[in-house]
C-alpha positions in Angstrom: 170.6 -138.7 83.4 168.8 -136.9 86.2 167.9 -139.2 89.1 164.4 -139.0 90.6 164.7 -138.9 94.3 162.4 -141.3 96.3 160.3 -138.6 97.9 159.7 -136.9 94.5 158.5 -140.2 93.2 156.3 -140.8 96.2 154.7 -137.3 95.9 154.2 -137.9 92.1 152.5 -141.3 92.7 150.3 -139.8 95.5 149.2 -136.8 93.4 148.4 -139.0 90.4 146.5 -141.5 92.6 144.5 -138.9 94.4 143.7 -137.1 91.2 142.4 -140.3 89.5 140.7 -141.6 92.6 138.9 -138.5 93.9 135.6 -139.8 92.6 135.9 -142.9 94.8 138.0 -141.7 97.7 135.4 -142.6 100.3 135.8 -146.3 99.3 139.4 -146.7 98.1 141.7 -145.1 100.7 145.3 -144.9 99.6 147.9 -146.5 102.0 151.3 -144.8 102.2 153.0 -146.9 104.9 152.4 -150.0 107.0 153.9 -151.2 110.3 152.7 -154.7 111.2 148.9 -154.5 110.9 148.8 -150.7 111.3 148.4 -148.7 108.1 148.9 -145.0 107.5 146.5 -143.7 104.8 147.2 -140.5 102.8 143.9 -138.9 104.0 145.2 -139.2 107.6 148.2 -137.0 106.9 147.5 -133.3 108.1 146.7 -130.9 105.3 149.5 -128.6 106.5 152.0 -131.2 105.5 150.6 -131.8 102.1 149.9 -128.2 101.0 151.3 -124.7 101.1 154.8 -125.6 100.0 156.6 -125.9 96.7 156.9 -129.4 95.2 160.3 -130.2 96.6 159.6 -128.9 100.1 156.1 -130.6 100.1 157.6 -133.9 99.1 160.3 -133.7 101.8 157.8 -132.7 104.5 155.5 -135.6 103.4 158.4 -138.1 103.5 159.5 -136.8 107.0 156.0 -137.2 108.3 155.7 -140.7 107.0 159.2 -141.6 108.5 158.2 -140.2 111.9 155.0 -142.1 111.9 156.8 -145.3 110.9 159.5 -144.9 113.6 156.9 -144.3 116.3 154.7 -147.3 115.2 157.8 -149.6 115.0 158.8 -148.5 118.5 155.3 -149.1 119.8 155.2 -152.5 118.2 158.6 -153.4 119.7 157.4 -152.2 123.1 154.3 -154.3 122.9 156.4 -157.4 122.1 158.9 -156.9 124.8 157.3 -155.1 127.7 157.1 -157.1 130.9 153.7 -158.3 132.2 154.0 -156.0 135.2 154.5 -152.9 133.0 151.8 -154.0 130.7 149.4 -154.2 133.6 150.4 -150.8 134.8 150.0 -149.3 131.3 146.5 -150.8 131.0 145.6 -149.4 134.4 146.8 -145.9 133.4 145.0 -146.0 130.1 141.8 -147.1 131.8 142.1 -144.4 134.4 142.7 -141.8 131.7 139.7 -142.9 129.7 137.5 -142.8 132.8 138.8 -139.3 133.7 138.2 -138.0 130.2 134.7 -139.5 130.0 133.8 -138.0 133.4 135.3 -134.6 132.5 133.4 -134.3 129.2 130.2 -135.4 130.8 130.6 -132.8 133.6 131.3 -130.1 131.0 128.2 -131.1 129.0 126.0 -130.9 132.1 127.5 -127.5 133.1 126.7 -126.2 129.6 123.2 -127.6 129.6 122.0 -127.1 133.2 124.2 -124.8 135.3 123.2 -121.2 135.7 126.1 -119.1 134.4 124.5 -115.7 134.8 126.1 -113.6 137.6 124.1 -110.4 138.3 125.6 -107.2 139.6 123.9 -107.6 143.0 125.8 -110.9 143.6 129.1 -109.3 142.7 128.5 -106.3 144.9 127.5 -108.5 147.9 130.5 -110.8 147.4 132.9 -107.7 147.3 131.3 -106.2 150.4 131.5 -109.5 152.3 135.1 -110.4 151.3 136.9 -107.1 151.3 139.9 -108.6 153.2 140.4 -110.9 150.2 140.9 -108.0 147.8 144.1 -106.3 149.0 146.1 -105.1 146.0 149.4 -106.8 145.3 150.5 -104.1 142.9 150.1 -100.3 142.6 147.4 -99.3 140.2 146.5 -96.0 138.5 144.0 -94.2 136.4 146.2 -92.1 134.2 146.8 -90.3 130.9 150.0 -91.0 128.9 151.3 -89.1 125.9 154.4 -89.5 123.8 155.1 -86.7 121.2 158.0 -86.5 118.8 160.2 -83.6 119.9 160.1 -81.8 116.6 156.3 -81.4 116.5 155.4 -77.7 116.4 153.2 -76.2 119.2 153.8 -79.3 121.4 154.3 -76.9 124.3 150.5 -76.5 124.4 150.2 -80.0 125.7 151.7 -78.9 129.0 148.6 -76.9 129.8 146.0 -79.1 128.1 146.9 -82.4 129.7 146.7 -80.7 133.2 143.3 -79.2 132.6 139.9 -80.5 133.5 138.2 -78.1 131.1 136.3 -80.2 128.5 137.4 -77.8 125.7 141.1 -78.3 126.6 140.6 -82.0 126.7 139.0 -81.9 123.3 141.9 -79.9 121.9 144.3 -82.3 123.5 142.6 -85.3 121.9 142.5 -83.7 118.4 146.2 -82.7 118.7 147.3 -86.1 119.9 145.3 -88.1 117.4 147.0 -86.0 114.7 150.6 -85.9 116.0 151.2 -88.2 119.0 153.3 -91.2 118.6 151.3 -92.8 121.5 148.2 -91.6 123.3 146.7 -93.8 126.0 143.9 -92.6 128.1 143.4 -94.8 131.2 141.3 -92.2 133.0 138.3 -94.6 133.2 140.2 -97.8 133.8 142.6 -99.0 136.5 145.9 -100.4 135.2 149.1 -101.6 137.0 151.4 -98.6 137.3 154.2 -100.8 135.9 152.4 -100.7 132.5 152.5 -96.9 132.5 156.1 -96.6 133.8 157.4 -99.0 131.2 156.6 -96.4 128.6 159.0 -93.8 130.1 162.7 -93.5 129.1 163.7 -93.2 132.7 163.6 -96.0 135.4 161.4 -95.2 138.4 162.2 -97.7 141.2 160.2 -96.2 144.1 156.7 -96.4 142.7 154.9 -95.5 146.0 156.9 -92.3 146.3 156.5 -91.4 142.7 152.7 -91.7 142.9 152.4 -89.7 146.1 154.4 -86.8 144.8 153.5 -86.7 141.1 150.1 -85.8 139.8 151.8 -84.7 136.6 155.1 -85.8 135.2 157.1 -84.7 132.2 160.4 -85.9 130.7 162.1 -86.3 127.4 164.8 -88.1 125.5 166.6 -87.5 122.2 163.5 -88.2 120.1 160.3 -87.7 122.2 158.6 -85.7 124.9 156.6 -87.6 127.5 153.6 -86.5 129.6 151.9 -88.4 132.4 148.8 -87.3 134.3 147.9 -89.4 137.3 144.2 -89.1 137.8 143.9 -91.6 140.7 146.1 -94.2 142.3 145.9 -97.0 144.8 148.9 -98.5 146.6 149.6 -102.2 147.1 148.2 -103.5 150.3 145.1 -101.3 150.2 141.6 -102.4 149.2 141.3 -102.9 145.4 138.6 -100.8 143.8 135.4 -102.6 143.0 135.7 -102.0 139.3 139.3 -103.4 139.2 138.3 -106.8 140.6 134.8 -107.2 139.2 135.9 -109.8 136.6 137.8 -111.7 139.2 134.7 -111.8 141.5 132.5 -113.0 138.6 135.0 -115.9 138.0 135.1 -116.7 141.8 131.4 -116.9 142.0 131.2 -119.1 138.9 133.9 -121.3 140.2 132.1 -121.8 143.5 128.9 -122.4 141.7 130.6 -124.9 139.4 132.1 -126.8 142.3 128.7 -127.0 144.1 127.0 -128.0 140.8 129.4 -130.9 140.2 129.2 -132.0 143.9 125.4 -132.1 143.7 125.5 -133.8 140.3 127.8 -136.6 141.7 125.6 -137.0 144.8 122.4 -137.1 142.7 123.8 -139.8 140.3 125.0 -141.8 143.3 121.6 -141.8 145.0 119.9 -142.5 141.7 122.1 -145.6 141.2 121.1 -146.9 144.6 117.4 -146.3 144.0 117.5 -148.0 140.6 119.5 -150.9 142.0 122.5 -150.1 139.8 124.7 -149.9 142.9 125.1 -152.3 145.7 127.4 -151.8 148.6 128.4 -155.1 150.3 128.9 -155.1 154.1 132.4 -155.7 155.3 133.2 -159.1 156.7 
């Protein structure tokens, strides 16, 4: 005789009960476990536990979830029964403080969304950059560059050597057509600053002295057993020098918004404090 394992039986009962009770599931919730006065209902179990698996795995996952819930609730109940008054007072204090912090945080976020100006215009960003240049020294080397990786066996790949060095629009157009058709990788960072480490990580050779590499290589070519690599350095900036405006524009916008947020919350707090005094919701008693 084949024995029905407990979790198969549990899953079967749950599925039958849910199927028969769907029409009234808003009234009759189905309990699956109880610890003390705390009850776990089937509709409280995450859907990912109940679906997406075969019958055996789903039953096992369901039983594991119920067991974990029960163990945690039993441990909680045991803690409530045995914790010392001192620890109980400390727990209640921490819970109250956490609740207060959460309420304040969500209220602040609600006020920021509803009332704070989050639009930062370009003039503000430019003024901030000009007034705080000393704050924008680069901590990495950055480049505007072109990177190409071509399989070694591609015919006519020698044409790339002249195309990728050219500033002629027709040569650039031919390079793009060729690379889109044959290149294993073709990244054009000519209009965007990126850390040079991102570029060098694509090469088969290790380049340790980045500063020297950038100073002496407008163009760089190398190869390995399977590919040819081409790098064109359009522009570069070394660490310690002033970061280009376009490289830090998003950082500046975040800085401005963060400063504005701090000022907004400070004014919000001060305004609520003064309002409480005016409406007699706050009274400060003199010290004796």
